N, C-alpha and C positions, 0 to 999 in steps of 0.2 A: 542256310544263311550264306550269302556270298562273302568272300574274303575281302577285307578292306584293302584298297590300293591307294597310295598317295597319288593324286592327280598330277599330271605333268602340264606345264604351261605350253600351249601351242606355239609354234614358231611364228614370229611376227616380222613385218617389214615396215620401216618408217616411211611414211609418205607425207608430204606437206601439201595441204589443200587450202583453198581460201573459201570461206563461207560469206554470203551476204550478212551484214550485221543483223538484219531482221530475223534471219533463220537462226543465228546463234542465240538471239534473245528468246525466241520461241522455244528452242531446245532447252535452254537454261531454265526457263519458266516451267517447262514440262517435267524436268527432273528435280526441281527444287523440293527439298524435304524427303526425297526418295534415296534409297541406297543405290544410286546409279551415277556413273561418270559420263561426261560428254562423249568420250570415246566409246564407251559401252553402248550408249544410245545410238550413235552413228553406225557402229558395227551391226547392231540389231536391225536398224532401218535398212541398211544396205542388203543384209541377208534376206529380209522380207521382200525387198524389191526384186532381188535376183530370183527368189522362189516364185514370185508372181510372173516374172518373165518366162521362167521354165514352164509354168503351168499354161500360160497363154500360148507359148510355142507348141506345147503338146496338143492343145485343143485346135490350133490353127497351123498345121505343119506347112501349108502353102504360103503362109504370110512371109513377105520379104521385109527385111529390116530397112 
């Protein structure tokens, strides 16, 4: 059995971004009733998008941005 370790909070940076109202409404509707914050949703979505970019770049190394 592995030894329990108290998790640490990863370092964060504050950024101010503007979202179109319709996007905010869709996100809020998607997370309603779930144990998820707006920030957590956005972070997960950005990570998924970055992973998709990495995978695409790996499959198409000659692709130029």
